N, C-alpha and C positions, 0 to 999 in steps of 0.2 A: 529704715522707714523714710531717707529719701525726702524729699520735695513733690509736692500735691498740691495744684491748686484747688481752692476750696470754692469762688465765687468771683468772677471777673465783670464790671460795671460802664460805666463810663470814663467814668474818672475815679473810682476806686477798686481796689482787688483783695482777697484772701488769699493766703498759703499757710500751708501746716509745712513742717519742715524739721526732720532729723537727723542727725549727722556728731560725727567727732570728731570729723578730720577736719583740717584749719581749712579758714578761706581767705584767698588773697586780698591784701588792701585796695579797696577799691571802693567809692561810691553812688549812690542813689542819685536820680533827675527827682525824685519826686521824693513827699515828705513822709518816714515808713514811725509807725509803733507795733514796738516785739513784741508779745506780750509770752514770758518763761514759764512753758508744764511741766516739765521733767528734765533732771539734770542739770547741771551748771556747767555755764558759761565764761569763757575770761578775753574777753578781747581788748584790743589798743583802739584809744583813739587818736587821731591826728601822730604825733610818732615819739609819747612821752606818756602819753596818758591811759592806763589799764585798769581796767573794772570790771568785778563779777557779778552775773548775774545766776539769781536763783526763781525757783519758781514762785511765781505771783508779782514778779517785780516785770517795771512796763523800759523797754528803751524808748528814747524818744532821736530821732535823727530829721536835722533839716537836710531839704537838696542840697548836696556837692559834699554833706562829712564825711569824709574820711577815714577808713575804718576798715580793721582785719580779726576774724576770731580765731584764738589760738586753738590748736589739738586740745582733746580735753579724752580725759582715761573714759569717761560714760558718753554713752549719746545724748546730745539734750536736742529737746524737741520747745518747738516756739509757733506761735500763734503770729505771721507780718499784716497787716493791716496799710497797706500803699497808698499814697492820698494823691493827687495832682496839684499842681498848684491853682488850677481852675475849681478845683473841688467849695477849696478854701474859699474863691473869688466868687463864686454864685455862692456860695448861705452866708457870705458877708454882707451881699448888694439884697439877697430876702429875708436880710435880719434888719434891713434899712439903711445899713455901712458901704461906706464907702469899698471898689475894689478893690484895695490896696491894702486890705485891712487881711494881713495874714500872719498866724503863728510863729515865735521864734523860740526856739525850743532852747534855754540854754544852758543846760545837763543834758547831758546824752541818757541818763537813768534815773529815776525813781523810785524810790524804796514802800513810798506807804501812798497809795492817794485810791481813797473807797469806791469814790462816781466812775473812776477810769476801771477802776480792776473788775467794777461787777461788770459795766458793756463789754466790757473786753470777754468776760465770761456768757456773757450774754450769748454775745459773738462769736464764741468757738465754739458752746453746744446749739445751739443755730444754725452753725454748717454744716455739724455734721447732719440732722437729719435734715430728710428729705418730705416731712409735711410738708399743707397745701399752704399757700400764702409766706413758701423759704424770703424769698429776691423781694417781699415788701417789707417784712422782718429787718433781715440784712441792714435793707437802706435806710429805713428809720433808727437800726442803730448805730453805724455812723456816719446818718446825720449827729445824734447825738452827742458821736464822738467827737465831731469836730468841732459843735458848739461850747463841749468841754473844754477843749484846746485852746478854742479862741477867748475862750472866758480865760481861763487860764497863766496865756500864753500870748497875749494880745500883741504884735508890734505894730505900728504906724508901715508898713511898708515891709520888701522882706527884707533882711541885718545880714549880714554875717559875722558870724562872733567873734572868727580870729583876726579880721581888720579893727580892729579899737587904737592901734596904733597906728593906723594910714591915716591921713587925710579925709573926712565921708565924698571932697569928690574922687577918691581913688576908688573908696565903695562900688557907688555909685558906678565909676569902669568897668566891674568885673561885675556888676548886674546886669551889664548892659554886653558882656562875655558872656554869660551863661546865656539868657536869652538867642542871643546869635545862636552859639551853638546846640541849643534848642531848635532855634528854628531848621537850619541847615548840617545836623547831623548826620543827614546821609548823604550830604555833600561829600567829597573830596575834601582833605582837611591841611588849610593854609593860615596856619598862623599870622602871615600878613592881615588875611583879611578880617580875622581877630579879633587884631589888630587898631586895624581900621575903623572895628562897629563899635571896636570901647573907646575909643579915642583916645590909647597908650600907644607905648611904643613898642616892638616885638620886647625889649627884655624886660622893660617895669613890668608889661601884661607879666609875661612868665614868672615874673619872680612874685606878684601879691595874685596873681592865683593860686602859685602852689603855696604858700603862707596860707589862703582861706580855704581852701580841698584839700590838701593834702595829694591833690591831686594837678599830674601838666595840664593845659590845654588839650591836649591831642589823648590823653589818657582818659581825662573827664568825657571826652569826646567817643572813645572808644565803648565808655560804659554806659553811653546814652542808646547806642546800637546796638549793645547788646542786650538791652534792657526792654528797647524793639524787636528784639529779635527771640527771645522768649513768649514777648505776648505772640506774635506771627504764630510764632511753632505750636505752642499751647493750641491755641485758639482756632487756627485752620489748618485748612486741608495744603496753600502752598507753597509746591514743587520745593525744598530747600535748595535749589540752585538760580530757583526764581527769589527766594527771600534772600542768599544772597545781593542779587541787582539790586532789588528795590533797597537796601538799607548800605547801598554805596560800594559796595565791596567788590576787589575785582573781578575775582570767581568765586565756586561754590569752596575750589580749595584753600582760598586766601580765611574766606570768613569760619570755615571747618579749623583753621586754625590755628585765627584766634579766638571762637570760639571755644573752644578744648585747651589751650594757653587761656584766660582767665573763668571761664565755670568751670574744669575740669575736667568733663566729657563733650564727645559732637553733639551733634545738634540732632542728626537724627536718634540714638540716646536718647538725649533732655526730650524730645518728642515722644521718644513711649516711655516712658519716664512717667512724663507728665499725667500718661492719657487712661494710665491703671488704675 
């Protein structure tokens, strides 16, 4: 089945994925809701937490949550809904709350949540149809999903669950680093600049950042670039060489090497598979 984009909006996107291959350690810059359709998936979160996902299970990822999928005997198929932080900020504002009202998922797996499951199944059905008003219906369903997530997992501000052992100031500093990387992910990576933006030393930032995300700052920035690359390859006809330059890679060869290393296929192959 592979990977197939189903819908791309301004602040959210939906995709189907189907594979039995392992997916190496990575993290996303957005919130991710996964709804498992067929097969079983075994995932490793951080460095020691293994969880199994079955059909009907809902997976939840905060931005920066490190995880990897293990190889499975049969193909696992799942729907993913990617939600930008700005989506929740605008939704909270529309509901009369502060833009700092963001969800925080304390666990990466929900075994039973009938309202969320109903919305995910409706999104699955609507995304497969080509009926009139499809975009409006899907936007409405994703909005309902966002409201239900805010109701259940409301957190005053963006929280990093694995930094509980650190003082509040350190948590805030890592947030600053995440924001800086998000804004400057197409620039050349410089740990000193990230550390300066966060107000921590390079050594302290690198240590606390890895504790919170499971990734180094440079690897996290690479993931941000690759997320943008996948969107450009899927939703535009921009030449791959221009995509490489736009995202801050030295040249097309370097971009292709990094993309294949972490995504598993070349940018050209990814674009072809996404448009089929």
